[in-house]
VOPA-177663 format. One record per residue: residue number from 1; residue in three letters; chain; x, y, z of N, C-alpha, C in turn. Coordinates in Angstrom, 1 decimal. Example, Ala and Ser with C-alpha at 12.3 -4.5 7.8 and 13.67 -1.06 7.14 Angstrom:
// VOPA-177663
{1,"ALA","A",{13.2,-5.7,7.8},{12.3,-4.5,7.8},{13.2,-3.3,7.8}}
{2,"SER","A",{12.8,-2.2,7.1},{13.7,-1.1,7.1},{12.9,0.0,7.9}}
// end
This chain:
// VOPA-177663
{1,"MET","A",{-32.8,-150.7,79.5},{-32.9,-151.2,80.6},{-34.0,-151.9,80.9}}
{2,"GLU","A",{-35.0,-151.0,80.6},{-36.1,-151.5,80.9},{-36.9,-152.8,80.1}}
{3,"ILE","A",{-36.5,-152.5,78.8},{-36.7,-153.8,78.0},{-36.1,-155.0,78.4}}
{4,"LEU","A",{-34.6,-154.9,78.7},{-33.8,-156.1,79.0},{-34.9,-156.5,80.4}}
{5,"ASN","A",{-35.5,-155.8,81.1},{-36.5,-156.4,82.6},{-37.4,-157.0,82.0}}
{6,"GLN","A",{-37.9,-156.6,80.9},{-39.3,-157.1,80.3},{-38.9,-158.6,79.6}}
{7,"ILE","A",{-38.0,-158.2,78.9},{-37.7,-159.7,77.9},{-36.9,-160.6,79.0}}
{8,"LEU","A",{-36.2,-160.3,79.7},{-35.3,-161.6,80.7},{-36.3,-162.7,81.5}}
{9,"PRO","A",{-37.5,-162.3,81.8},{-38.5,-163.2,82.3},{-38.7,-164.1,81.3}}
{10,"PHE","A",{-39.4,-163.4,80.4},{-40.0,-164.3,79.3},{-38.9,-165.2,78.6}}
{11,"SER","A",{-37.5,-164.5,78.6},{-36.5,-165.7,78.0},{-36.3,-166.7,79.0}}
{12,"VAL","A",{-36.2,-166.1,80.2},{-36.3,-167.6,81.0},{-37.2,-168.7,80.9}}
{13,"SER","A",{-38.5,-168.2,80.9},{-39.5,-169.2,80.7},{-39.8,-169.7,79.4}}
{14,"ILE","A",{-39.0,-169.6,78.4},{-39.1,-169.9,77.3},{-38.0,-171.2,77.4}}
{15,"ILE","A",{-36.9,-170.5,77.9},{-35.7,-171.7,78.0},{-36.1,-172.6,78.9}}
{16,"THR","A",{-36.7,-172.6,80.1},{-37.4,-173.6,81.1},{-38.2,-174.4,80.5}}
{17,"LEU","A",{-39.0,-173.6,79.3},{-40.1,-174.8,78.9},{-39.1,-175.7,77.8}}
{18,"ILE","A",{-38.1,-175.1,77.1},{-37.4,-176.0,76.2},{-36.7,-177.2,76.8}}
{19,"VAL","A",{-36.4,-176.7,78.0},{-35.4,-177.8,78.7},{-36.3,-178.9,79.2}}
{20,"GLY","A",{-37.4,-178.4,79.7},{-38.3,-179.4,80.3},{-39.1,-180.4,79.2}}
{21,"TRP","A",{-39.1,-179.7,77.9},{-39.8,-180.4,77.1},{-38.8,-181.4,76.3}}
{22,"LEU","A",{-37.5,-181.4,76.6},{-36.7,-182.0,76.0},{-36.4,-183.2,76.9}}
{23,"GLY","A",{-36.4,-183.0,78.4},{-36.1,-183.9,79.3},{-37.6,-184.8,79.3}}
{24,"GLY","A",{-38.3,-184.1,79.1},{-40.0,-185.0,79.2},{-39.8,-186.1,78.0}}
{25,"ARG","A",{-39.3,-185.6,76.8},{-38.8,-186.3,75.6},{-38.5,-187.6,75.8}}
{26,"ARG","A",{-37.2,-187.2,76.5},{-36.0,-188.5,76.9},{-36.6,-189.6,77.7}}
{27,"LYS","A",{-37.6,-189.0,78.6},{-38.0,-189.8,79.3},{-39.1,-190.3,78.9}}
{28,"SER","A",{-40.0,-190.2,78.2},{-40.9,-191.0,77.3},{-40.6,-191.9,76.3}}
{29,"SER","A",{-39.2,-191.2,75.7},{-38.7,-192.6,75.1},{-37.9,-193.8,75.7}}
{30,"ALA","A",{-37.5,-193.3,76.9},{-37.0,-194.6,77.7},{-38.3,-195.4,78.2}}
{31,"GLU","A",{-39.5,-194.8,78.6},{-40.3,-195.2,78.9},{-41.0,-196.4,77.8}}
{32,"VAL","A",{-41.1,-195.9,76.6},{-41.2,-196.4,75.3},{-40.3,-197.7,75.2}}
{33,"GLU","A",{-39.1,-197.5,75.4},{-37.8,-198.6,75.3},{-38.1,-199.9,76.3}}
{34,"VAL","A",{-38.5,-199.4,77.6},{-39.0,-200.2,78.7},{-40.5,-201.3,78.2}}
{35,"ILE","A",{-41.1,-200.5,77.4},{-42.3,-201.3,77.3},{-42.1,-202.3,76.2}}
{36,"LYS","A",{-41.2,-201.8,75.2},{-41.3,-202.6,74.1},{-40.3,-203.7,74.8}}
{37,"SER","A",{-39.1,-203.8,75.4},{-38.6,-204.7,75.9},{-39.6,-205.7,76.9}}
{38,"ASP","A",{-40.3,-205.2,77.7},{-41.3,-206.0,78.2},{-42.4,-207.1,77.3}}
{39,"HIS","A",{-42.6,-206.2,76.5},{-43.5,-207.0,75.2},{-42.6,-208.2,74.5}}
{40,"ALA","A",{-41.5,-207.6,74.2},{-40.5,-208.8,73.7},{-40.3,-210.1,74.6}}
{41,"GLU","A",{-40.0,-209.7,75.9},{-39.9,-210.7,76.9},{-41.3,-211.7,77.0}}
{42,"LYS","A",{-42.5,-211.2,77.1},{-43.7,-211.6,77.2},{-43.8,-212.2,75.8}}
{43,"LEU","A",{-43.7,-212.0,74.9},{-43.9,-212.7,73.5},{-42.7,-214.1,73.4}}
{44,"LEU","A",{-41.6,-213.8,73.9},{-40.7,-215.1,73.8},{-41.5,-216.0,75.0}}
{45,"LYS","A",{-41.8,-215.6,75.9},{-42.5,-216.7,77.0},{-43.6,-217.2,76.4}}
{46,"LEU","A",{-44.6,-216.7,75.5},{-45.5,-216.9,74.9},{-45.3,-218.3,73.9}}
{47,"ASN","A",{-44.3,-217.9,73.1},{-43.8,-218.5,72.1},{-43.1,-220.1,72.8}}
{48,"ASP","A",{-42.5,-220.1,73.8},{-42.2,-221.1,74.5},{-43.2,-221.8,75.0}}
{49,"GLN","A",{-44.1,-221.1,75.7},{-45.4,-222.2,76.1},{-46.0,-222.5,75.1}}
{50,"TYR","A",{-46.5,-221.8,74.2},{-47.8,-222.5,73.1},{-47.0,-222.9,71.8}}
{51,"LEU","A",{-45.4,-222.7,71.5},{-45.2,-223.3,70.2},{-43.9,-224.2,70.6}}
{52,"ILE","A",{-43.2,-223.7,71.1},{-41.6,-224.4,71.4},{-42.2,-225.7,72.0}}
{53,"ALA","A",{-42.7,-225.6,73.2},{-42.7,-227.0,74.4},{-43.6,-227.6,73.7}}
{54,"PRO","A",{-44.7,-227.4,73.0},{-45.6,-228.5,72.5},{-44.9,-229.2,71.3}}
{55,"LEU","A",{-44.0,-228.3,70.4},{-43.7,-229.2,69.3},{-42.5,-229.8,69.8}}
{56,"THR","A",{-41.7,-229.3,70.6},{-40.7,-230.0,71.1},{-41.1,-231.5,71.8}}
{57,"LYS","A",{-42.0,-231.6,72.5},{-42.8,-232.8,73.1},{-43.2,-233.6,71.9}}
{58,"ARG","A",{-44.2,-233.0,71.0},{-44.2,-233.8,69.7},{-43.1,-234.4,69.1}}
{59,"ILE","A",{-41.9,-234.0,68.9},{-40.9,-234.2,68.1},{-40.6,-235.2,69.0}}
{60,"ASP","A",{-40.3,-235.5,70.4},{-39.8,-236.5,71.0},{-40.8,-237.8,70.7}}
{61,"ILE","A",{-41.9,-237.6,70.8},{-42.9,-238.6,70.6},{-42.9,-239.2,69.2}}
{62,"LEU","A",{-42.4,-238.5,68.1},{-42.1,-239.0,66.9},{-40.6,-239.8,66.8}}
{63,"SER","A",{-39.6,-239.1,67.5},{-38.5,-239.7,67.6},{-38.6,-241.2,68.0}}
{64,"GLN","A",{-39.4,-241.3,69.3},{-39.5,-242.7,69.8},{-40.4,-243.5,68.8}}
{65,"LYS","A",{-41.1,-243.1,68.3},{-42.0,-244.2,67.2},{-41.1,-244.3,66.1}}
{66,"ILE","A",{-40.0,-243.7,65.7},{-39.2,-243.7,64.6},{-38.0,-245.0,64.9}}
{67,"GLN","A",{-37.9,-244.8,66.1},{-36.9,-245.6,66.9},{-37.4,-247.1,66.8}}
{68,"ARG","A",{-38.8,-247.1,67.3},{-39.7,-248.4,67.3},{-39.6,-248.9,65.8}}
{69,"LEU","A",{-39.8,-248.0,64.9},{-40.2,-248.7,63.6},{-38.8,-249.1,63.0}}
{70,"GLU","A",{-37.8,-248.4,63.4},{-36.2,-248.8,63.0},{-35.8,-250.1,63.4}}
{71,"GLN","A",{-36.4,-250.4,64.7},{-36.1,-251.7,65.1},{-36.8,-252.8,64.7}}
{72,"ALA","A",{-38.2,-252.4,64.4},{-39.2,-253.3,63.7},{-38.6,-254.0,62.3}}
{73,"LEU","A",{-38.3,-252.9,61.7},{-37.5,-253.1,60.3},{-36.1,-253.6,60.5}}
{74,"SER","A",{-35.3,-253.8,61.3},{-34.1,-254.6,61.4},{-34.1,-256.1,61.6}}
{75,"ARG","A",{-35.5,-256.2,61.9},{-35.9,-257.5,62.6},{-36.4,-258.3,61.3}}
{76,"ILE","A",{-37.0,-257.6,60.4},{-37.7,-258.4,59.0},{-36.6,-259.6,58.8}}
{77,"SER","A",{-35.6,-259.4,58.7},{-34.5,-260.6,58.1},{-34.8,-261.8,59.2}}
{78,"ASP","A",{-35.1,-261.2,60.4},{-35.0,-262.5,61.5},{-36.3,-263.5,61.6}}
{79,"CYS","A",{-37.3,-262.7,60.8},{-38.8,-263.4,60.7},{-38.4,-264.8,60.4}}
{80,"SER","A",{-38.8,-265.9,60.8},{-38.9,-267.1,60.4},{-40.1,-267.6,59.5}}
{81,"ASP","A",{-41.1,-266.9,59.7},{-42.4,-267.4,58.8},{-42.5,-266.0,57.7}}
{82,"GLU","A",{-41.8,-266.5,56.6},{-41.5,-265.4,55.7},{-42.9,-265.0,55.0}}
{83,"LYS","A",{-44.0,-266.0,54.8},{-45.2,-265.6,54.2},{-45.9,-264.9,55.1}}
{84,"ASN","A",{-46.1,-264.9,56.2},{-46.8,-264.7,57.3},{-46.0,-263.5,58.3}}
{85,"CYS","A",{-45.0,-263.0,57.8},{-44.4,-262.0,58.7},{-45.2,-260.6,58.7}}
{86,"PRO","A",{-45.7,-260.3,60.1},{-46.2,-259.3,60.3},{-45.8,-258.0,59.9}}
{87,"VAL","A",{-44.6,-257.7,60.1},{-44.0,-256.7,59.5},{-43.7,-256.4,58.1}}
{88,"LYS","A",{-43.4,-257.4,57.7},{-43.5,-257.3,55.9},{-45.0,-257.3,55.2}}
{89,"ASN","A",{-46.1,-258.0,55.9},{-47.4,-257.9,55.7},{-48.0,-256.4,55.6}}
{90,"GLU","A",{-47.4,-255.7,56.8},{-47.7,-254.4,57.1},{-47.1,-253.4,56.2}}
{91,"LEU","A",{-45.8,-253.6,56.1},{-45.2,-252.9,54.9},{-45.8,-252.9,53.5}}
{92,"LYS","A",{-46.4,-254.0,52.9},{-46.9,-254.3,52.1},{-48.1,-253.5,51.8}}
{93,"LYS","A",{-48.9,-253.7,52.7},{-50.2,-252.8,52.8},{-50.2,-251.4,52.5}}
{94,"GLN","A",{-49.1,-250.8,53.3},{-48.8,-249.5,53.1},{-48.3,-248.8,51.8}}
{95,"ASN","A",{-47.6,-249.9,51.2},{-47.0,-249.5,50.1},{-48.0,-249.4,48.7}}
{96,"LYS","A",{-49.0,-250.3,49.0},{-50.1,-250.3,47.9},{-51.2,-248.9,48.3}}
// end
């Protein structure tokens, strides 16, 4: 009986230690997941701010320029001065 009285407090201490360690491990795993999701969210915001938004703006500008070019090209046949047509002359320069 005396041995049981000596082993019991030691056993309870070890069980408490194991349960505390497991609980702390779960808590730190949850904290790591929260940190990962925060970093992922910040990364998405930075991508949008520094990559997507400027590229979208540039694409819009290029689309407008392409539309203007298409309009100019569609008017080539309407040019009355065939030899001095500015659009045809510019296209010939760029082909060379």
